[in-house]
VOLUM-962348 format. One record per residue: x, y, z of N, C-alpha, C, O in turn. Coordinates in steps of 0.05 Angstrom, whole numbers. Example, Ala and Ser with C-alpha at 12.3 -4.5 7.8 and 13.67 -1.06 7.14 Angstrom:
REM VOLUM-962348
NUSE; 264; -114; 156; 246; -90; 156; 264; -66; 156; 285; -66; 169
NUSE; 257; -45; 142; 273; -21; 143; 258; 1; 157; 268; 23; 161
//
This chain:
REM VOLUM-962348
NUSE; 619; 759; -311; 599; 738; -313; 589; 735; -342; 583; 755; -354
NUSE; 588; 710; -352; 580; 706; -380; 550; 712; -383; 535; 712; -364
NUSE; 542; 716; -409; 514; 721; -415; 497; 697; -408; 474; 700; -400
NUSE; 509; 673; -413; 494; 648; -407; 488; 646; -377; 465; 640; -370
NUSE; 508; 652; -360; 503; 652; -332; 483; 672; -323; 465; 667; -307
NUSE; 484; 697; -335; 466; 718; -329; 437; 710; -336; 418; 716; -322
NUSE; 434; 695; -358; 408; 686; -367; 397; 666; -347; 373; 666; -341
NUSE; 414; 648; -338; 405; 628; -318; 395; 643; -293; 374; 636; -282
NUSE; 410; 663; -284; 402; 677; -260; 376; 692; -264; 359; 693; -246
NUSE; 372; 702; -288; 346; 716; -294; 323; 696; -293; 301; 702; -283
NUSE; 328; 672; -303; 307; 651; -302; 300; 644; -274; 277; 640; -267
NUSE; 321; 642; -256; 317; 635; -228; 301; 657; -214; 284; 651; -198
NUSE; 307; 682; -221; 291; 704; -210; 262; 702; -217; 244; 706; -201
NUSE; 257; 695; -243; 229; 692; -252; 216; 669; -236; 193; 671; -228
NUSE; 232; 647; -232; 221; 625; -217; 214; 632; -189; 194; 622; -178
NUSE; 229; 649; -176; 223; 657; -149; 199; 676; -148; 184; 676; -128
NUSE; 195; 691; -169; 172; 709; -170; 146; 694; -176; 125; 702; -167
NUSE; 149; 671; -190; 126; 655; -196; 128; 629; -180; 137; 608; -190
NUSE; 121; 631; -155; 125; 608; -136; 110; 583; -144; 119; 561; -139
NUSE; 87; 586; -158; 71; 563; -167; 80; 553; -194; 69; 533; -204
NUSE; 100; 566; -206; 109; 557; -232; 103; 577; -254; 86; 595; -251
NUSE; 118; 575; -276; 115; 594; -298; 116; 579; -325; 128; 557; -326
NUSE; 103; 590; -345; 103; 578; -371; 124; 591; -389; 137; 610; -381
NUSE; 128; 580; -413; 147; 592; -432; 138; 620; -439; 155; 638; -442
NUSE; 112; 624; -443; 102; 651; -450; 108; 671; -428; 116; 694; -434
NUSE; 104; 663; -403; 109; 681; -381; 139; 687; -379; 147; 710; -373
NUSE; 156; 667; -385; 185; 671; -384; 194; 691; -405; 210; 708; -400
NUSE; 183; 688; -429; 190; 705; -451; 182; 734; -446; 196; 753; -453
NUSE; 159; 737; -432; 150; 764; -426; 167; 778; -405; 169; 802; -404
NUSE; 179; 761; -387; 196; 772; -365; 224; 777; -375; 238; 794; -363
NUSE; 233; 762; -395; 260; 766; -406; 258; 770; -436; 264; 753; -452
NUSE; 248; 793; -444; 242; 799; -472; 266; 798; -491; 263; 794; -515
NUSE; 290; 803; -481; 313; 804; -498; 325; 778; -506; 343; 777; -523
NUSE; 316; 756; -493; 328; 730; -498; 314; 715; -520; 289; 716; -522
NUSE; 329; 700; -537; 317; 684; -558; 304; 659; -547; 312; 650; -525
NUSE; 285; 648; -561; 272; 623; -552; 292; 600; -550; 290; 584; -532
NUSE; 311; 600; -569; 331; 579; -568; 348; 580; -543; 353; 559; -531
NUSE; 357; 604; -536; 374; 607; -512; 358; 601; -486; 369; 590; -467
NUSE; 333; 609; -486; 316; 604; -463; 313; 574; -459; 315; 563; -437
NUSE; 307; 560; -481; 303; 531; -480; 328; 517; -471; 327; 498; -455
NUSE; 351; 526; -481; 377; 514; -474; 382; 517; -444; 391; 498; -431
NUSE; 378; 540; -434; 384; 546; -405; 363; 533; -387; 370; 524; -365
NUSE; 338; 531; -396; 318; 517; -381; 326; 488; -378; 324; 476; -356
NUSE; 335; 475; -399; 343; 447; -399; 366; 443; -380; 367; 423; -365
NUSE; 385; 461; -380; 408; 459; -362; 400; 462; -333; 411; 448; -315
NUSE; 381; 479; -327; 372; 483; -300; 355; 458; -291; 355; 452; -267
NUSE; 342; 446; -310; 327; 421; -303; 346; 399; -297; 342; 384; -277
NUSE; 368; 396; -312; 388; 376; -308; 403; 380; -281; 411; 361; -268
NUSE; 405; 405; -274; 419; 412; -249; 401; 411; -225; 409; 417; -202
NUSE; 375; 403; -229; 355; 401; -208; 349; 428; -195; 340; 429; -172
NUSE; 353; 449; -210; 345; 476; -200; 315; 480; -205; 301; 491; -189
NUSE; 306; 470; -228; 278; 471; -236; 266; 443; -238; 281; 424; -240
NUSE; 240; 442; -236; 226; 417; -241; 204; 422; -261; 193; 444; -264
NUSE; 197; 401; -276; 177; 403; -298; 151; 392; -289; 149; 370; -279
NUSE; 130; 408; -293; 102; 400; -286; 84; 404; -309; 90; 417; -329
NUSE; 60; 392; -307; 40; 396; -328; 16; 412; -316; 4; 402; -296
NUSE; 11; 435; -327; -11; 452; -317; -37; 446; -329; -42; 424; -341
NUSE; -55; 465; -328; -82; 462; -340; -80; 459; -370; -64; 472; -383
NUSE; -97; 442; -381; -98; 438; -410; -71; 427; -421; -65; 431; -445
NUSE; -55; 414; -404; -31; 402; -413; -8; 422; -418; 12; 414; -430
NUSE; -11; 447; -409; 10; 467; -412; 34; 460; -394; 31; 454; -371
NUSE; 58; 461; -406; 83; 456; -390; 89; 479; -372; 89; 502; -380
NUSE; 94; 472; -347; 100; 492; -326; 127; 485; -313; 132; 462; -307
NUSE; 144; 506; -308; 169; 502; -295; 167; 514; -267; 156; 536; -264
NUSE; 178; 501; -247; 177; 511; -220; 203; 506; -206; 217; 486; -210
NUSE; 210; 525; -188; 235; 521; -172; 232; 497; -154; 211; 492; -142
NUSE; 253; 481; -153; 252; 457; -135; 249; 466; -106; 261; 486; -97
NUSE; 233; 450; -92; 227; 457; -64; 252; 457; -46; 253; 470; -25
NUSE; 273; 442; -55; 298; 441; -39; 310; 468; -35; 325; 472; -15
NUSE; 304; 487; -53; 317; 513; -51; 307; 529; -27; 318; 549; -19
NUSE; 285; 519; -14; 274; 533; 9; 288; 525; 34; 284; 537; 55
NUSE; 304; 504; 33; 317; 493; 57; 346; 504; 60; 350; 527; 67
NUSE; 366; 487; 54; 394; 495; 59; 403; 518; 41; 423; 530; 47
NUSE; 388; 524; 20; 397; 545; 2; 385; 572; 9; 389; 592; -6
NUSE; 371; 574; 30; 360; 599; 38; 382; 620; 42; 401; 615; 57
NUSE; 380; 643; 30; 399; 664; 33; 421; 664; 12; 438; 682; 11
NUSE; 422; 643; -6; 442; 642; -27; 432; 658; -51; 408; 659; -57
NUSE; 451; 670; -66; 443; 684; -90; 440; 664; -113; 444; 640; -109
NUSE; 434; 674; -137; 428; 657; -160; 452; 639; -168; 448; 615; -173
NUSE; 475; 651; -169; 499; 636; -177; 506; 614; -157; 513; 591; -165
NUSE; 503; 620; -132; 508; 600; -111; 488; 577; -112; 495; 554; -107
NUSE; 463; 585; -118; 442; 565; -121; 448; 546; -144; 445; 521; -141
NUSE; 457; 556; -166; 463; 540; -190; 486; 521; -183; 484; 497; -189
NUSE; 507; 531; -171; 530; 514; -164; 522; 492; -145; 530; 469; -148
NUSE; 507; 499; -125; 498; 478; -105; 482; 457; -119; 486; 433; -114
NUSE; 463; 464; -136; 446; 444; -149; 461; 427; -169; 455; 404; -172
NUSE; 481; 439; -182; 498; 423; -201; 512; 401; -185; 513; 378; -194
NUSE; 523; 408; -162; 537; 388; -146; 518; 368; -134; 524; 345; -131
NUSE; 494; 377; -126; 474; 359; -114; 466; 338; -134; 460; 315; -127
NUSE; 465; 346; -160; 456; 327; -181; 476; 304; -185; 468; 283; -195
NUSE; 501; 309; -177; 521; 288; -179; 520; 268; -157; 533; 247; -157
NUSE; 504; 274; -136; 499; 256; -113; 526; 249; -100; 543; 266; -97
NUSE; 529; 223; -92; 553; 216; -76; 577; 210; -92; 598; 202; -82
NUSE; 576; 215; -119; 600; 212; -135; 614; 239; -138; 638; 240; -146
NUSE; 600; 261; -130; 613; 287; -130; 619; 298; -158; 615; 285; -178
NUSE; 630; 323; -158; 637; 337; -183; 664; 350; -180; 670; 361; -159
NUSE; 680; 349; -201; 705; 363; -201; 700; 392; -209; 678; 399; -217
NUSE; 721; 409; -206; 718; 437; -213; 711; 441; -242; 694; 457; -249
NUSE; 723; 425; -260; 718; 427; -288; 689; 419; -294; 676; 432; -311
NUSE; 679; 398; -281; 651; 390; -286; 632; 411; -277; 611; 415; -290
NUSE; 638; 424; -254; 620; 445; -244; 620; 469; -263; 599; 480; -269
NUSE; 644; 476; -273; 646; 498; -292; 629; 492; -317; 614; 509; -327
NUSE; 632; 468; -328; 618; 461; -353; 587; 461; -349; 572; 469; -366
NUSE; 579; 451; -326; 550; 449; -321; 537; 475; -313; 513; 480; -319
NUSE; 552; 493; -300; 540; 518; -290; 546; 542; -308; 533; 562; -306
NUSE; 568; 539; -324; 577; 562; -341; 587; 585; -324; 588; 608; -333
NUSE; 594; 579; -299; 605; 599; -281; 635; 594; -278; 643; 572; -270
NUSE; 652; 613; -285; 681; 609; -284; 696; 630; -268; 713; 623; -252
NUSE; 689; 655; -272; 705; 677; -260; 706; 677; -230; 728; 680; -218
NUSE; 684; 672; -216; 684; 673; -187; 675; 646; -175; 665; 645; -152
NUSE; 679; 624; -190; 670; 598; -180; 685; 589; -155; 672; 579; -137
NUSE; 711; 594; -154; 726; 586; -130; 715; 600; -105; 714; 587; -83
NUSE; 708; 625; -108; 698; 640; -85; 671; 629; -76; 666; 627; -52
NUSE; 654; 621; -95; 628; 610; -89; 631; 583; -75; 618; 578; -54
NUSE; 649; 566; -85; 653; 540; -73; 664; 543; -44; 655; 528; -26
NUSE; 682; 561; -40; 693; 566; -13; 671; 574; 6; 671; 565; 29
NUSE; 653; 592; -3; 631; 601; 14; 613; 577; 22; 605; 575; 45
NUSE; 606; 560; 2; 588; 538; 7; 602; 517; 25; 588; 504; 41
NUSE; 628; 514; 23; 642; 495; 40; 643; 507; 69; 639; 492; 88
NUSE; 648; 532; 72; 648; 545; 98; 621; 544; 112; 619; 543; 136
NUSE; 600; 544; 96; 572; 543; 107; 564; 514; 113; 542; 509; 122
NUSE; 583; 495; 107; 578; 467; 111; 555; 456; 94; 540; 438; 102
NUSE; 552; 468; 71; 533; 458; 51; 547; 438; 32; 534; 420; 22
NUSE; 573; 442; 29; 589; 425; 12; 614; 416; 28; 620; 428; 49
NUSE; 627; 396; 17; 653; 387; 28; 670; 378; 5; 660; 372; -17
NUSE; 696; 377; 9; 715; 367; -11; 725; 340; -2; 731; 336; 21
NUSE; 728; 322; -21; 739; 296; -16; 760; 290; -37; 760; 302; -59
NUSE; 777; 271; -31; 797; 262; -51; 787; 236; -65; 775; 219; -52
NUSE; 793; 234; -90; 785; 211; -105; 810; 194; -110; 831; 204; -117
NUSE; 807; 168; -107; 830; 150; -112; 838; 150; -142; 861; 144; -149
NUSE; 819; 157; -159; 824; 158; -188; 840; 183; -195; 857; 183; -213
NUSE; 833; 205; -182; 846; 231; -188; 854; 244; -161; 842; 263; -153
NUSE; 875; 233; -148; 882; 243; -121; 891; 272; -119; 890; 284; -98
NUSE; 899; 284; -141; 908; 312; -141; 885; 331; -147; 889; 356; -148
NUSE; 861; 321; -151; 839; 338; -159; 817; 337; -137; 809; 315; -129
NUSE; 808; 360; -128; 786; 360; -109; 760; 352; -121; 754; 359; -144
NUSE; 744; 337; -105; 717; 330; -113; 698; 343; -93; 702; 340; -68
NUSE; 678; 357; -103; 658; 370; -86; 633; 354; -85; 624; 344; -105
NUSE; 621; 352; -61; 595; 339; -58; 580; 350; -34; 592; 365; -18
NUSE; 555; 344; -32; 539; 354; -9; 551; 345; 17; 562; 323; 19
NUSE; 550; 362; 37; 565; 358; 62; 557; 332; 77; 575; 319; 88
NUSE; 532; 324; 76; 523; 301; 92; 525; 275; 77; 517; 254; 88
NUSE; 534; 275; 52; 535; 250; 37; 560; 234; 42; 582; 245; 47
NUSE; 557; 208; 42; 580; 189; 44; 590; 184; 15; 574; 176; -2
NUSE; 615; 188; 10; 625; 185; -18; 621; 157; -29; 622; 137; -14
NUSE; 616; 155; -54; 613; 130; -68; 639; 114; -69; 660; 126; -66
NUSE; 637; 88; -72; 662; 71; -73; 679; 78; -96; 704; 74; -95
NUSE; 668; 89; -118; 684; 98; -140; 703; 120; -132; 724; 124; -145
NUSE; 695; 135; -112; 712; 157; -102; 732; 148; -81; 756; 154; -83
NUSE; 722; 132; -62; 739; 123; -40; 757; 99; -46; 777; 94; -33
NUSE; 749; 84; -67; 763; 59; -73; 751; 35; -59; 759; 12; -64
NUSE; 730; 40; -43; 716; 18; -30; 733; 2; -10; 748; 13; 5
NUSE; 729; -24; -11; 742; -42; 9; 772; -43; 5; 786; -51; 24
NUSE; 782; -36; -18; 810; -40; -24; 828; -16; -15; 852; -17; -20
NUSE; 816; 4; -3; 832; 27; 5; 824; 34; 34; 802; 30; 43
NUSE; 844; 43; 50; 839; 51; 78; 829; 79; 79; 825; 92; 58
NUSE; 825; 89; 103; 814; 116; 107; 832; 138; 96; 823; 161; 91
NUSE; 858; 131; 93; 877; 151; 82; 879; 147; 52; 897; 159; 39
NUSE; 861; 130; 41; 861; 124; 12; 887; 112; 2; 896; 117; -20
NUSE; 898; 95; 19; 922; 79; 12; 912; 51; 5; 896; 40; 20
NUSE; 923; 40; -16; 915; 14; -26; 922; -8; -5; 945; -9; 3
NUSE; 902; -24; 2; 907; -45; 22; 918; -70; 8; 903; -90; 5
NUSE; 943; -69; 1; 955; -91; -14; 955; -118; 2; 950; -139; -9
NUSE; 961; -116; 28; 962; -141; 44; 934; -154; 47; 932; -178; 46
NUSE; 914; -137; 49; 887; -147; 51; 879; -162; 26; 867; -184; 27
NUSE; 886; -151; 3; 880; -163; -23; 895; -190; -26; 884; -209; -35
NUSE; 921; -190; -16; 936; -215; -18; 924; -237; -1; 924; -260; -9
NUSE; 914; -230; 22; 901; -250; 40; 876; -261; 26; 872; -286; 27
NUSE; 860; -244; 14; 836; -253; 0; 844; -272; -24; 831; -292; -28
NUSE; 864; -263; -39; 873; -280; -61; 882; -307; -52; 876; -328; -63
NUSE; 898; -307; -30; 908; -332; -19; 886; -351; -9; 887; -375; -15
NUSE; 866; -339; 5; 844; -355; 15; 827; -367; -7; 818; -390; -7
NUSE; 821; -350; -27; 805; -359; -50; 819; -381; -66; 807; -401; -73
NUSE; 845; -377; -70; 861; -397; -85; 863; -423; -69; 862; -445; -81
NUSE; 866; -421; -43; 869; -444; -26; 843; -461; -27; 845; -486; -30
NUSE; 820; -448; -26; 794; -462; -27; 790; -476; -55; 784; -499; -56
NUSE; 795; -461; -76; 790; -472; -103; 810; -494; -110; 803; -514; -123
NUSE; 835; -491; -100; 855; -511; -105; 848; -537; -91; 851; -559; -102
NUSE; 838; -535; -66; 830; -558; -50; 807; -573; -64; 807; -598; -65
NUSE; 787; -558; -73; 764; -570; -85; 771; -583; -112; 761; -604; -119
NUSE; 789; -571; -126; 798; -582; -152; 814; -608; -147; 811; -628; -163
NUSE; 830; -608; -126; 846; -632; -119; 827; -655; -111; 833; -678; -118
NUSE; 806; -649; -96; 787; -669; -88; 775; -684; -112; 771; -708; -112
NUSE; 769; -668; -133; 757; -680; -157; 777; -695; -174; 772; -718; -182
NUSE; 800; -683; -179; 820; -696; -196; 834; -720; -183; 847; -735; -196
NUSE; 830; -723; -157; 843; -745; -142; 824; -770; -141; 832; -791; -131
NUSE; 800; -767; -151; 781; -789; -152; 793; -812; -169; 803; -807; -190
NUSE; 791; -836; -159; 802; -860; -173; 789; -863; -200; 764; -862; -203
NUSE; 805; -865; -221; 795; -869; -248; 790; -843; -262; 780; -843; -285
NUSE; 797; -820; -250; 793; -795; -263; 811; -793; -288; 835; -797; -286
NUSE; 799; -786; -311; 814; -782; -335; 798; -765; -355; 776; -756; -348
NUSE; 808; -761; -378; 795; -744; -398; 772; -759; -412; 776; -768; -435
NUSE; 750; -762; -399; 727; -774; -411; 702; -759; -402; 704; -739; -388
NUSE; 679; -768; -411; 654; -754; -405; 649; -752; -375; 639; -731; -365
NUSE; 656; -773; -360; 652; -773; -331; 669; -751; -318; 661; -737; -300
NUSE; 694; -749; -328; 712; -729; -317; 702; -701; -322; 705; -683; -305
NUSE; 690; -697; -346; 679; -670; -352; 658; -662; -332; 657; -639; -323
NUSE; 641; -681; -326; 619; -675; -306; 631; -670; -279; 621; -654; -263
NUSE; 652; -686; -272; 664; -682; -246; 678; -655; -243; 677; -642; -222
NUSE; 691; -646; -265; 704; -620; -265; 685; -597; -260; 692; -577; -249
NUSE; 660; -601; -269; 640; -580; -265; 635; -576; -235; 626; -554; -226
NUSE; 639; -597; -219; 635; -595; -190; 657; -580; -176; 655; -573; -153
NUSE; 679; -575; -191; 702; -560; -179; 700; -530; -186; 719; -515; -181
NUSE; 678; -522; -199; 674; -494; -206; 655; -481; -187; 635; -493; -179
NUSE; 661; -456; -179; 645; -442; -159; 641; -413; -167; 658; -401; -180
NUSE; 618; -402; -159; 612; -374; -164; 628; -357; -143; 637; -367; -123
NUSE; 629; -332; -149; 643; -313; -130; 628; -313; -103; 641; -312; -82
NUSE; 602; -315; -103; 587; -316; -78; 593; -341; -62; 596; -339; -37
NUSE; 596; -364; -75; 602; -389; -61; 630; -388; -50; 635; -397; -27
NUSE; 649; -376; -64; 676; -374; -54; 677; -355; -30; 690; -361; -10
NUSE; 662; -333; -31; 661; -314; -9; 649; -327; 16; 659; -323; 38
NUSE; 628; -343; 13; 616; -357; 36; 636; -375; 50; 636; -376; 74
NUSE; 652; -389; 34; 671; -407; 46; 693; -392; 61; 701; -400; 83
NUSE; 702; -369; 50; 722; -353; 63; 712; -341; 89; 726; -340; 109
NUSE; 687; -332; 88; 675; -320; 112; 671; -340; 134; 673; -334; 158
NUSE; 667; -366; 127; 664; -387; 146; 690; -391; 162; 690; -399; 185
NUSE; 712; -387; 148; 738; -391; 161; 745; -370; 182; 762; -374; 198
NUSE; 730; -348; 181; 733; -325; 199; 761; -312; 198; 769; -298; 216
NUSE; 775; -317; 176; 801; -304; 171; 796; -275; 164; 811; -257; 172
NUSE; 774; -270; 150; 766; -243; 142; 743; -233; 159; 722; -248; 161
NUSE; 745; -210; 171; 723; -199; 187; 710; -175; 175; 692; -163; 187
NUSE; 718; -168; 151; 706; -145; 136; 683; -155; 120; 685; -176; 106
NUSE; 661; -140; 120; 638; -147; 104; 644; -142; 74; 652; -120; 66
NUSE; 642; -164; 58; 647; -162; 29; 622; -170; 14; 605; -185; 24
NUSE; 621; -161; -11; 599; -169; -28; 609; -189; -49; 633; -191; -53
NUSE; 591; -204; -62; 600; -222; -83; 615; -207; -105; 633; -219; -118
NUSE; 607; -182; -110; 621; -166; -130; 650; -161; -122; 668; -161; -139
NUSE; 654; -156; -96; 681; -152; -86; 698; -177; -90; 721; -176; -99
NUSE; 686; -200; -84; 700; -226; -87; 706; -232; -117; 727; -243; -123
NUSE; 687; -224; -134; 691; -229; -163; 715; -214; -173; 730; -223; -190
NUSE; 719; -189; -163; 742; -173; -172; 768; -186; -163; 788; -184; -177
NUSE; 768; -199; -139; 791; -213; -129; 797; -238; -147; 820; -243; -154
NUSE; 776; -252; -154; 779; -276; -170; 789; -269; -199; 803; -284; -211
NUSE; 780; -246; -208; 789; -236; -234; 819; -232; -234; 833; -237; -254
NUSE; 830; -221; -212; 859; -217; -211; 874; -243; -212; 896; -245; -224
NUSE; 863; -265; -200; 875; -291; -202; 873; -303; -230; 890; -317; -239
NUSE; 851; -296; -243; 847; -305; -271; 868; -292; -289; 880; -305; -306
NUSE; 873; -266; -284; 893; -251; -300; 921; -263; -297; 937; -262; -315
NUSE; 926; -275; -273; 952; -287; -268; 954; -316; -279; 974; -329; -277
NUSE; 932; -325; -291; 932; -351; -303; 928; -374; -283; 935; -397; -289
NUSE; 917; -368; -259; 913; -388; -239; 885; -400; -238; 881; -420; -224
NUSE; 867; -388; -252; 839; -397; -252; 829; -401; -281; 839; -389; -300
NUSE; 810; -418; -283; 795; -422; -308; 767; -411; -303; 754; -418; -284
NUSE; 758; -393; -320; 732; -380; -317; 713; -389; -339; 719; -388; -363
NUSE; 689; -398; -330; 669; -406; -349; 642; -392; -342; 640; -379; -321
NUSE; 623; -395; -359; 596; -383; -354; 575; -404; -356; 575; -421; -374
NUSE; 556; -404; -337; 533; -422; -338; 508; -406; -343; 504; -385; -332
NUSE; 492; -416; -361; 466; -403; -367; 445; -416; -349; 440; -440; -350
NUSE; 433; -400; -332; 412; -409; -314; 386; -412; -328; 382; -400; -350
NUSE; 367; -427; -317; 340; -430; -329; 326; -403; -334; 309; -400; -351
NUSE; 334; -383; -318; 322; -356; -321; 334; -341; -344; 324; -320; -352
NUSE; 355; -352; -356; 369; -339; -378; 393; -323; -369; 408; -313; -386
NUSE; 397; -320; -343; 419; -305; -332; 445; -321; -334; 445; -345; -329
NUSE; 466; -308; -341; 492; -320; -344; 508; -316; -318; 511; -293; -309
NUSE; 518; -338; -306; 533; -337; -281; 561; -346; -285; 566; -368; -296
NUSE; 580; -330; -277; 609; -337; -280; 617; -356; -257; 610; -352; -234
NUSE; 633; -376; -265; 644; -395; -246; 674; -398; -249; 685; -394; -271
NUSE; 687; -403; -227; 716; -404; -226; 727; -431; -217; 716; -443; -198
NUSE; 748; -440; -230; 761; -466; -222; 791; -462; -222; 802; -448; -240
NUSE; 804; -475; -203; 833; -473; -202; 846; -489; -225; 836; -510; -233
NUSE; 868; -478; -236; 884; -493; -256; 913; -488; -249; 921; -466; -240
NUSE; 929; -508; -255; 958; -505; -249; 971; -484; -266; 967; -484; -291
NUSE; 986; -465; -255; 998; -444; -271; 1019; -456; -290; 1035; -473; -283
NUSE; 1018; -445; -315; 1037; -453; -335; 1032; -480; -348; 1047; -488; -366
NUSE; 1011; -493; -340; 1004; -519; -351; 984; -515; -374; 963; -502; -370
NUSE; 990; -527; -397; 972; -524; -420; 946; -538; -414; 946; -560; -402
NUSE; 924; -527; -423; 898; -539; -418; 896; -565; -433; 907; -569; -455
NUSE; 883; -584; -420; 879; -610; -432; 859; -608; -455; 844; -589; -458
NUSE; 859; -629; -472; 840; -630; -494; 812; -628; -485; 795; -615; -497
NUSE; 806; -640; -461; 779; -640; -450; 770; -612; -443; 748; -605; -449
NUSE; 787; -597; -429; 779; -571; -419; 777; -550; -441; 767; -528; -436
NUSE; 786; -557; -465; 783; -538; -487; 757; -543; -502; 751; -529; -522
NUSE; 741; -562; -493; 716; -568; -507; 697; -544; -504; 699; -530; -484
NUSE; 680; -540; -523; 661; -517; -522; 642; -518; -498; 631; -498; -490
NUSE; 638; -542; -487; 620; -545; -464; 630; -529; -440; 614; -519; -424
NUSE; 656; -527; -437; 668; -513; -414; 663; -483; -415; 665; -469; -395
NUSE; 658; -472; -439; 655; -444; -442; 627; -436; -450; 620; -412; -449
NUSE; 611; -455; -458; 584; -449; -469; 565; -439; -447; 562; -452; -427
NUSE; 553; -415; -451; 535; -404; -431; 508; -419; -429; 493; -415; -411
NUSE; 503; -437; -449; 478; -452; -450; 481; -481; -441; 463; -497; -444
NUSE; 504; -488; -429; 509; -516; -423; 490; -527; -402; 484; -551; -402
NUSE; 479; -510; -385; 461; -519; -364; 434; -528; -375; 420; -543; -362
NUSE; 427; -519; -399; 401; -526; -411; 405; -543; -436; 386; -548; -452
NUSE; 430; -553; -440; 436; -570; -463; 430; -599; -457; 442; -611; -438
NUSE; 412; -611; -472; 405; -639; -468; 402; -653; -495; 394; -640; -514
NUSE; 408; -679; -496; 404; -694; -521; 375; -692; -530; 356; -698; -515
NUSE; 371; -684; -555; 344; -682; -566; 330; -657; -560; 307; -652; -569
NUSE; 342; -639; -543; 329; -614; -535; 334; -592; -556; 347; -596; -576
NUSE; 322; -568; -550; 326; -546; -568; 355; -537; -569; 364; -527; -590
NUSE; 369; -541; -547; 398; -538; -546; 410; -565; -540; 406; -576; -518
NUSE; 424; -577; -559; 433; -605; -556; 461; -608; -567; 470; -593; -584
NUSE; 476; -629; -557; 503; -634; -567; 503; -642; -597; 521; -633; -612
NUSE; 483; -658; -606; 483; -666; -633; 478; -643; -653; 485; -646; -677
NUSE; 466; -622; -644; 460; -599; -662; 480; -576; -658; 476; -555; -669
NUSE; 501; -580; -642; 520; -559; -635; 542; -557; -656; 558; -576; -659
NUSE; 543; -535; -670; 563; -531; -691; 591; -528; -679; 611; -536; -691
NUSE; 592; -517; -654; 618; -514; -641; 629; -541; -633; 653; -545; -634
NUSE; 612; -560; -625; 621; -587; -618; 632; -601; -642; 652; -615; -641
NUSE; 618; -598; -665; 627; -611; -690; 655; -601; -698; 673; -616; -705
NUSE; 658; -574; -696; 684; -562; -702; 706; -572; -684; 729; -577; -693
NUSE; 700; -575; -658; 719; -584; -638; 728; -612; -644; 751; -619; -642
NUSE; 708; -630; -650; 714; -658; -656; 731; -661; -681; 749; -678; -682
NUSE; 726; -644; -701; 741; -645; -726; 770; -636; -720; 789; -645; -733
NUSE; 773; -616; -702; 800; -606; -696; 817; -627; -682; 840; -622; -675
//
């Protein structure tokens, strides 16, 4: 066992002896051989691992106290096991790899044995991550893994990529956007002028709006979020099937909108205008603080 690990264990022992908390002075008196620098370093690591908590005592004196959680599922565990448990608990539902646990706890020689014991006691469990399928991820036994670990909606319970499901979503999203774009471009007299520019804006939709339309069709029965839908639309954008712009809302928030475009077709002169990409277009008005006549990008585009 390393000196650093031993020092952590000594600090935990002090914490258990001082149930109401201990100060730096009390810690130094209990571990006289340790330097202030090493004590401070290990105290910070135990705070980050949620083994200790920081309180303010009388006259503003800083007090450290063992976290109350140690009185529950950790009852009967030794100092090293307590450290490992709290390190993993601090990672919450994203879990920790073996290397991450080693770095945070400074326990290496018998770490595997400790983890096996905690798993057998059903305090921890191991899960597979779609990002690192050959590496075990440890997390608290009762936690549901984060989507970053499981892959979310795009992976099944065996962590296999749901390629067909993604294709269905792509097809439905493209079908809706293509239909809406056709409705606009089929209007009598549609051409590259100011009226057409305003009409094209009606063929642009947010990820949430696209999702609502798809859910209405009842083709998809899985609960999805606008963020899930946006990731699907991004894949269509990467394929060159969509045009993506941003609208600036009155609140200042920028909202991405998607419109169908024919694959392999060069953008028209109209759609290359700065208005189609400008995040402030929603608040742009003649004579306003944001206006066409004062837009340097518009002047450059007209000169081009």
